[in-house]
Backbone as a printed PyTorch tensor [residue, N CA C, xyz], in Angstrom:
tensor([[[ 61.3380,  76.6590, 112.6930],
         [ 62.6610,  76.9940, 113.1460],
         [ 62.6100,  77.2230, 114.6540]],

        [[ 63.5860,  76.7270, 115.3780],
         [ 63.5890,  76.8940, 116.8310],
         [ 63.9610,  78.3290, 117.1940]],

        [[ 63.6670,  78.6980, 118.4150],
         [ 63.9400,  80.0750, 118.8350],
         [ 65.4440,  80.3390, 118.9040]],

        [[ 66.2470,  79.3460, 119.2710],
         [ 67.7010,  79.5170, 119.3200],
         [ 68.2550,  79.7570, 117.9220]],

        [[ 67.7370,  79.0040, 116.9580],
         [ 68.2030,  79.1710, 115.5830],
         [ 67.7970,  80.5320, 115.0340]],

        [[ 66.5960,  80.9910, 115.3570],
         [ 66.1560,  82.2940, 114.8540],
         [ 66.9510,  83.4230, 115.5080]],

        [[ 67.3040,  83.2740, 116.7970],
         [ 68.1340,  84.2780, 117.4630],
         [ 69.5230,  84.3220, 116.8340]],

        [[ 70.0800,  83.1490, 116.5790],
         [ 71.4020,  83.0830, 115.9550],
         [ 71.3630,  83.6790, 114.5580]],

        [[ 70.3030,  83.3710, 113.8230],
         [ 70.1560,  83.8960, 112.4680],
         [ 70.0470,  85.4150, 112.4760]],

        [[ 69.2730,  85.9680, 113.4020],
         [ 69.1300,  87.4250, 113.4630],
         [ 70.4290,  88.0840, 113.9170]],

        [[ 71.1640,  87.4330, 114.8120],
         [ 72.4440,  87.9840, 115.2580],
         [ 73.4470,  88.0130, 114.1130]],

        [[ 73.4990,  86.9340, 113.3370],
         [ 74.4230,  86.8610, 112.2090],
         [ 74.0430,  87.8810, 111.1430]],

        [[ 72.7430,  88.0090, 110.8540],
         [ 72.3340,  88.9740, 109.8340],
         [ 72.6100,  90.4030, 110.2960]],

        [[ 72.4640,  90.6790, 111.5910],
         [ 72.8040,  92.0020, 112.1200],
         [ 74.2880,  92.2870, 112.0040]],

        [[ 75.0970,  91.2790, 112.2990],
         [ 76.5420,  91.4230, 112.1810],
         [ 76.9470,  91.6610, 110.7320]],

        [[ 76.3400,  90.9350, 109.8220],
         [ 76.6370,  91.1050, 108.3990],
         [ 76.2380,  92.5010, 107.9400]],

        [[ 75.0950,  92.9930, 108.3960],
         [ 74.6440,  94.3360, 108.0120],
         [ 75.6120,  95.4010, 108.5240]],

        [[ 76.0670,  95.2700, 109.7710],
         [ 77.0140,  96.2380, 110.3240],
         [ 78.3400,  96.1940, 109.5790]],

        [[ 78.8140,  94.9840, 109.2920],
         [ 80.0720,  94.8330, 108.5760],
         [ 79.9760,  95.4330, 107.1810]],

        [[ 78.8630,  95.1890, 106.5040],
         [ 78.6620,  95.7460, 105.1710],
         [ 78.6460,  97.2680, 105.2260]],

        [[ 77.9570,  97.8200, 106.2190],
         [ 77.8930,  99.2780, 106.3650],
         [ 79.2880,  99.8610, 106.6020]],

        [[ 80.0650,  99.2610, 107.5040],
         [ 81.4080,  99.7550, 107.7850],
         [ 82.3180,  99.6290, 106.5670]],

        [[ 82.1940,  98.5340, 105.8350],
         [ 83.0020,  98.3390, 104.6350],
         [ 82.6650,  99.3890, 103.5900]],

        [[ 81.3720,  99.6200, 103.3780],
         [ 80.9660, 100.6330, 102.3990],
         [ 81.4700, 102.0170, 102.7970]],

        [[ 81.3840, 102.3440, 104.0830],
         [ 81.8690, 103.6420, 104.5530],
         [ 83.3800, 103.7570, 104.3630]],

        [[ 84.1120, 102.6950, 104.6730],
         [ 85.5640, 102.7210, 104.5160],
         [ 85.9520, 102.8860, 103.0520]],

        [[ 85.2800, 102.1750, 102.1660],
         [ 85.5690, 102.2910, 100.7340],
         [ 85.2570, 103.7030, 100.2480]],

        [[ 84.1070, 104.2400, 100.6610],
         [ 83.7120, 105.5820, 100.2370],
         [ 84.7490, 106.6160, 100.6730]],

        [[ 85.1150, 106.5980, 101.9700],
         [ 86.0320, 107.6110, 102.4680],
         [ 87.4440, 107.4250, 101.9240]],

        [[ 87.8430, 106.2070, 101.6230],
         [ 89.1590, 106.0240, 101.0090],
         [ 89.1660, 106.5860,  99.5950]],

        [[ 88.0540, 106.4310,  98.8630],
         [ 87.9690, 107.0170,  97.5240],
         [ 87.9740, 108.5400,  97.5950]],

        [[ 87.2340, 109.1050,  98.5460],
         [ 87.2050, 110.5630,  98.7050],
         [ 88.6040, 111.0790,  99.0340]],

        [[ 89.2890, 110.4190,  99.9590],
         [ 90.6340, 110.8310, 100.3430],
         [ 91.5930, 110.7250,  99.1690]],

        [[ 91.4970, 109.6500,  98.4060],
         [ 92.3600, 109.4700,  97.2480],
         [ 92.1090, 110.5660,  96.2180]],

        [[ 90.8360, 110.8610,  95.9380],
         [ 90.5140, 111.9000,  94.9590],
         [ 90.9860, 113.2730,  95.4300]],

        [[ 90.8160, 113.5730,  96.7020],
         [ 91.2900, 114.8390,  97.2400],
         [ 92.8110, 114.9150,  97.1420]],

        [[ 93.4720, 113.8160,  97.4400],
         [ 94.9270, 113.7630,  97.3120],
         [ 95.3790, 114.0140,  95.8820]],

        [[ 94.6540, 113.4480,  94.9150],
         [ 94.9940, 113.6820,  93.5050],
         [ 94.8640, 115.1570,  93.1510]],

        [[ 93.7810, 115.7900,  93.6270],
         [ 93.5700, 117.2100,  93.3280],
         [ 94.7080, 118.0510,  93.9040]],

        [[ 95.0590, 117.7940,  95.1640],
         [ 96.1460, 118.5440,  95.7980],
         [ 97.4530, 118.2680,  95.0770]],

        [[ 97.6970, 117.0180,  94.7340],
         [ 98.9250, 116.6060,  94.0500],
         [ 99.0830, 117.3680,  92.7380]],

        [[ 98.0080, 117.4400,  91.9550],
         [ 98.0690, 118.1300,  90.6600],
         [ 98.1900, 119.6330,  90.8430]],

        [[ 97.3870, 120.1950,  91.7440],
         [ 97.3830, 121.6500,  91.9330],
         [ 98.7270, 122.1450,  92.4590]],

        [[ 99.3410, 121.3940,  93.3460],
         [100.6260, 121.7950,  93.9200],
         [101.8070, 121.3380,  93.0640]],

        [[101.5140, 120.6600,  91.9710],
         [102.5420, 120.1400,  91.0510],
         [103.6040, 119.3500,  91.8220]],

        [[103.1230, 118.4040,  92.5980],
         [104.0100, 117.5970,  93.4280],
         [104.5330, 116.4040,  92.6300]],

        [[105.7200, 115.9710,  92.9820],
         [106.3170, 114.7800,  92.3950],
         [106.8890, 113.9350,  93.5200]],

        [[106.8480, 112.6230,  93.3760],
         [107.4470, 111.7890,  94.4230],
         [108.9620, 111.9800,  94.4350]],

        [[109.5840, 111.8320,  95.5950],
         [111.0360, 111.9820,  95.6500],
         [111.7240, 110.8670,  94.8730]],

        [[112.8530, 111.2180,  94.2830],
         [113.6140, 110.2200,  93.5290],
         [114.4030, 109.3430,  94.5030]],

        [[114.9450, 108.2630,  93.9870],
         [115.7550, 107.3560,  94.8080],
         [116.9740, 108.1030,  95.3400]],

        [[117.5630, 108.9550,  94.4990],
         [118.7340, 109.7220,  94.9240],
         [118.3890, 110.6600,  96.0860]],

        [[117.2030, 111.2760,  96.0250],
         [116.7940, 112.1680,  97.1090],
         [116.6030, 111.3930,  98.4140]],

        [[115.9880, 110.2090,  98.3300],
         [115.8400, 109.3670,  99.5200],
         [117.2090, 109.0260, 100.1020]],

        [[118.1160, 108.5770,  99.2350],
         [119.4450, 108.1950,  99.6970],
         [120.1670, 109.3720, 100.3390]],

        [[120.0500, 110.5400,  99.7120],
         [120.7210, 111.7290, 100.2350],
         [120.2090, 112.0790, 101.6340]],

        [[118.9110, 112.0540, 101.8200],
         [118.3250, 112.4060, 103.1150],
         [118.7400, 111.4020, 104.1860]],

        [[118.6500, 110.1130, 103.8860],
         [118.9720, 109.1120, 104.8970],
         [120.4670, 109.0370, 105.1760]],

        [[121.3050, 109.2450, 104.1610],
         [122.7440, 109.2680, 104.4080],
         [123.1110, 110.4370, 105.3180]],

        [[122.4790, 111.5760, 105.0700],
         [122.7300, 112.7560, 105.9000],
         [122.2910, 112.4940, 107.3470]],

        [[121.1360, 111.8510, 107.5110],
         [120.6310, 111.5500, 108.8530],
         [121.5500, 110.5610, 109.5720]],

        [[122.0120, 109.5330, 108.8730],
         [122.9030, 108.5540, 109.4990],
         [124.2460, 109.1780, 109.8630]],

        [[124.7610, 110.0620, 109.0060],
         [126.0160, 110.7460, 109.3280],
         [125.8490, 111.5900, 110.5860]],

        [[124.6940, 112.2610, 110.6960],
         [124.4400, 113.0940, 111.8680],
         [124.3660, 112.2330, 113.1290]],

        [[123.7160, 111.0670, 113.0290],
         [123.6080, 110.1740, 114.1870],
         [124.9600, 109.6110, 114.6080]],

        [[125.8560, 109.4280, 113.6500],
         [127.1570, 108.8400, 113.9430],
         [128.1780, 109.8760, 114.4110]],

        [[127.8540, 111.1540, 114.2940],
         [128.8070, 112.2020, 114.6410],
         [128.3650, 112.9600, 115.8930]],

        [[128.9920, 112.6730, 117.0340],
         [128.6440, 113.4090, 118.2520],
         [128.9450, 114.9090, 118.1290]],

        [[129.9640, 115.2580, 117.3530],
         [130.3170, 116.6680, 117.1770],
         [129.1750, 117.4310, 116.5000]],

        [[128.5950, 116.8520, 115.4570],
         [127.4720, 117.5080, 114.7760],
         [126.2670, 117.6240, 115.7090]],

        [[126.0610, 116.6320, 116.5450],
         [124.9450, 116.6830, 117.4910],
         [125.1510, 117.8020, 118.5080]],

        [[126.3960, 117.9600, 118.9940],
         [126.6930, 119.0420, 119.9380],
         [126.4730, 120.4020, 119.2850]],

        [[126.9420, 120.5400, 118.0370],
         [126.7530, 121.8060, 117.3230],
         [125.2730, 122.1150, 117.1620]],

        [[124.4910, 121.0990, 116.8490],
         [123.0480, 121.3000, 116.6770],
         [122.4050, 121.7320, 117.9870]],

        [[122.7940, 121.0860, 119.0900],
         [122.2460, 121.4550, 120.3960],
         [122.6240, 122.8870, 120.7760]],

        [[123.8500, 123.3040, 120.4190],
         [124.2600, 124.6780, 120.6970],
         [123.4260, 125.6700, 119.8890]],

        [[123.1590, 125.3400, 118.6370],
         [122.3180, 126.2090, 117.8030],
         [120.9090, 126.3100, 118.3790]],

        [[120.3780, 125.1860, 118.8320],
         [119.0300, 125.1870, 119.4090],
         [119.0080, 126.0290, 120.6810]],

        [[120.0570, 125.9440, 121.4840],
         [120.1190, 126.7090, 122.7310],
         [120.2060, 128.2090, 122.4660]],

        [[120.7240, 128.6040, 121.3080],
         [120.8740, 130.0200, 120.9820],
         [119.6160, 130.6330, 120.3760]],

        [[118.6110, 129.8380, 120.1290],
         [117.3870, 130.3570, 119.5120],
         [116.6730, 131.2650, 120.5030]],

        [[116.3730, 132.4590, 120.0580],
         [115.6160, 133.4190, 120.8650],
         [114.2410, 133.5710, 120.2270]],

        [[113.2190, 132.9820, 120.8390],
         [111.8920, 133.0530, 120.2240],
         [111.3410, 134.4810, 120.2210]],

        [[110.7190, 134.8400, 119.1030],
         [110.0570, 136.1340, 118.9790],
         [108.5540, 135.9100, 119.0880]],

        [[107.8200, 137.0100, 119.1460],
         [106.3620, 136.8890, 119.2040],
         [105.8380, 136.1650, 117.9690]],

        [[106.4660, 136.4360, 116.8280],
         [106.0260, 135.8080, 115.5790],
         [106.2400, 134.2950, 115.6120]],

        [[107.4200, 133.8530, 116.0600],
         [107.6780, 132.4090, 116.0980],
         [106.8130, 131.7190, 117.1500]],

        [[106.5480, 132.4040, 118.2620],
         [105.6730, 131.8270, 119.2850],
         [104.2530, 131.6910, 118.7420]],

        [[103.8000, 132.7160, 118.0110],
         [102.4540, 132.6630, 117.4210],
         [102.3580, 131.5280, 116.4060]],

        [[103.3910, 131.3840, 115.5700],
         [103.3870, 130.2960, 114.5810],
         [103.4030, 128.9350, 115.2720]],

        [[104.2340, 128.8020, 116.2970],
         [104.2940, 127.5400, 117.0300],
         [102.9700, 127.2000, 117.6840]],

        [[102.3190, 128.2060, 118.2480],
         [101.0040, 127.9920, 118.8570],
         [ 99.9920, 127.5820, 117.8060]],

        [[100.0280, 128.2560, 116.6710],
         [ 99.1120, 127.9500, 115.5710],
         [ 99.2810, 126.4970, 115.1230]],

        [[100.5290, 126.0810, 114.9030],
         [100.7710, 124.7040, 114.4710],
         [100.4120, 123.7070, 115.5700]],

        [[100.6670, 124.0700, 116.8130],
         [100.3040, 123.1940, 117.9230],
         [ 98.8070, 122.9750, 118.0200]],

        [[ 98.0410, 124.0530, 117.8240],
         [ 96.5810, 123.9310, 117.8520],
         [ 96.1040, 123.0540, 116.7020]],

        [[ 96.7050, 123.2240, 115.5240],
         [ 96.3330, 122.3770, 114.3840],
         [ 96.6240, 120.9110, 114.6750]],

        [[ 97.7840, 120.6180, 115.2400],
         [ 98.1240, 119.2280, 115.5690],
         [ 97.1740, 118.6570, 116.6150]],

        [[ 96.8380, 119.4580, 117.6160],
         [ 95.9080, 118.9910, 118.6500],
         [ 94.5300, 118.7140, 118.0580]],

        [[ 94.0870, 119.5810, 117.1530],
         [ 92.7810, 119.3730, 116.5150],
         [ 92.8090, 118.1210, 115.6500]],

        [[ 93.8840, 117.9340, 114.8950],
         [ 94.0140, 116.7500, 114.0490],
         [ 93.9890, 115.4820, 114.8990]],

        [[ 94.7220, 115.5060, 116.0100],
         [ 94.7480, 114.3690, 116.9230],
         [ 93.3610, 114.1270, 117.5100]],

        [[ 92.6740, 115.2080, 117.9020],
         [ 91.3460, 115.0810, 118.5100],
         [ 90.3380, 114.4830, 117.5420]],

        [[ 90.3980, 114.8920, 116.2850],
         [ 89.4860, 114.3290, 115.2870],
         [ 89.7610, 112.8360, 115.1290]],

        [[ 91.0290, 112.4590, 115.1030],
         [ 91.3670, 111.0380, 115.0260],
         [ 90.8510, 110.2610, 116.2200]],

        [[ 90.9490, 110.8590, 117.3990],
         [ 90.4160, 110.2180, 118.6010],
         [ 88.9030, 110.0430, 118.5050]],

        [[ 88.2120, 111.0780, 118.0190],
         [ 86.7520, 110.9880, 117.8970],
         [ 86.3580, 109.9030, 116.9060]],

        [[ 87.1120, 109.8070, 115.8220],
         [ 86.8220, 108.7700, 114.8310],
         [ 87.0660, 107.3990, 115.4480]],

        [[ 88.1740, 107.2560, 116.1610],
         [ 88.4860, 105.9760, 116.7830],
         [ 87.4840, 105.5610, 117.8420]],

        [[ 87.0000, 106.5360, 118.6160],
         [ 86.0310, 106.2330, 119.6750],
         [ 84.6140, 106.1410, 119.1430]],

        [[ 84.3900, 106.7230, 117.9820],
         [ 83.0400, 106.8470, 117.4110],
         [ 82.1270, 107.6040, 118.3620]],

        [[ 82.6940, 108.6120, 118.9720],
         [ 81.9530, 109.4340, 119.9170],
         [ 82.6660, 110.7740, 120.0290]],

        [[ 81.8950, 111.8530, 120.1590],
         [ 82.5170, 113.1730, 120.2650],
         [ 83.1220, 113.3780, 121.6420]],

        [[ 82.4540, 112.9070, 122.6790],
         [ 82.9940, 113.0920, 124.0250],
         [ 82.9970, 111.7610, 124.7620]],

        [[ 84.1400, 111.3970, 125.2700],
         [ 84.2490, 110.1730, 126.0560],
         [ 84.1510, 108.9130, 125.2120]],

        [[ 84.3420, 107.8220, 125.8600],
         [ 84.2260, 106.5370, 125.1930],
         [ 82.7890, 106.0500, 125.2850]],

        [[ 82.3230, 105.3170, 124.2760],
         [ 80.9480, 104.8200, 124.3350],
         [ 80.7480, 103.9070, 125.5370]],

        [[ 79.5990, 104.0220, 126.1370],
         [ 79.2830, 103.1750, 127.2880],
         [ 78.8690, 101.7910, 126.7880]],

        [[ 79.2620, 100.7430, 127.5040],
         [ 78.8700,  99.4000, 127.0660],
         [ 77.3570,  99.2170, 127.1810]],

        [[ 76.8090,  98.5390, 126.2110],
         [ 75.3760,  98.2600, 126.2160],
         [ 75.1370,  96.9570, 126.9670]],

        [[ 74.2090,  96.9910, 127.8780],
         [ 73.8690,  95.7860, 128.6200],
         [ 72.7130,  95.1180, 127.8990]],

        [[ 73.0740,  94.1130, 127.1270],
         [ 72.0540,  93.4000, 126.3600],
         [ 71.5900,  92.1890, 127.1480]],

        [[ 70.3300,  91.9080, 127.0230],
         [ 69.7800,  90.7330, 127.6830],
         [ 69.8890,  89.5550, 126.7360]],

        [[ 70.4280,  88.4750, 127.2250],
         [ 70.6120,  87.3020, 126.3670],
         [ 69.5170,  86.3220, 126.5950]]])
């Protein structure tokens, strides 16, 4: 076998190994997530929303979008909100949770805890 063919063969086999590893990891974590979702679903006695509930929510949202008067009333209510220490603490708590959730997603996407991975300079 020529050296070019052996290099190509090793590159393809490396690519196949990486793809297989990523596929296995994706399948594993999707099964774990699905099973965890089932446990939460059963424990919390959750049910999917009915068609009527979907229609009710979206009809209400569309009516609100079409009514400038309702939008003004909502803005006035929001302007009258006086935050307390308790609501500020809750908002901070939820904000930190959202930031952490976003950060974990970023780390997963980058496959690195800090910064983006540096490009590898491979010799061809």
